[in-house]
N, C-alpha and C positions, 0 to 999 in steps of 0.2 A: 644766439645763446649756444654755448658749448655744451654738448651732451656729457653725461657722466663719464663715459668711456674716454672721450677726448680730454676731459679735465684730469682724469687719472693718469693718462699718458703724459700730459704736460707736467703734472705734479711729479711723476716718476723721473722725468727728464731733469726737472729742476733739482730734485734731491741728489742727482748724480753730478750736478754742476761743478763740484769741487774735485771730481775724479780727473786722472791725468791721461794724456796722450790722445793721438788721433789727428786726422787731417780734416780741415774744414771743407765743407761742400759735399760730403759723402752721403748726406741724407737726400733721398730722391724728392726734392721739393717740386711739386706740380704747380703749374700756373693756370691750368685750364680747370675752372671751377666745375663745370658740368661733368667733365671726365672724372674728376676727383670724387664728386658726389656719387656718380654711377659706380665707380670702383668700390667705394666704401659700402654702398648698398649691396652690391654683388658679393663682396667678400665677407660682409658682416663685421669688418674691422672699423674702429672709430676713426673719425676725421680729425686730424690735428692741424689747426690753422696757425701759421706763424705770421702775425701781424707785425710789420717791420717798417721803419722809417729811417732815413739818413740822420735825422736829428735826434733819434731816440737812444739815449745812453743805455737803457735797459736792454734794448735790442742788440746793441753792440756787445754787451756783456754776455748775453745768451749765445751769440755767435762765437765769441772768444772762449768762453768757459764751459758751455754746455753742448751746443750743436757740434763743436769740433772734437768732442770726446768720442773715441771709437766705440765705447760701450753704450753710450747714448745713441749714437748713429745706428748701431746694430739693433738695439732694443726698439727704437722708433721704426726702423725699416721692417722689422719682424711683426710689429704689433699694430701699426697705424697706417692710414692713408694720409699723406701730407699734402698741404697746399700752402703756398707762401703768397702773401699779399702785401704790397707796399702801401703805407698810409701817406698820401700826398696831402697838401694843405686842404684840398676840397673834397677828395673822394678816395676810395680804395682802388688800387690798380695792381696788376700783377707785378710781383717783385722781379727786378731785372738782375 
């Protein structure tokens, strides 16, 4: 379950999805779950999980319209600890 802070961070990012500019890949997506949880606990910042799949149209829209926006990138980097996980057919795996 996503905590209130992470939900707010995701909501804020989605609200900015129509904003312009930016380079994709600037959000520091972590793939080590234990490290991300430890960093979130240590810093007091919420954990933002990006569940992603090759077949997911919504995921591709987030990549193209939201995560690529420099204002979203800066806001997420400043306010949340991020982790990316790819949804495979049978289980969750680190996003590559």
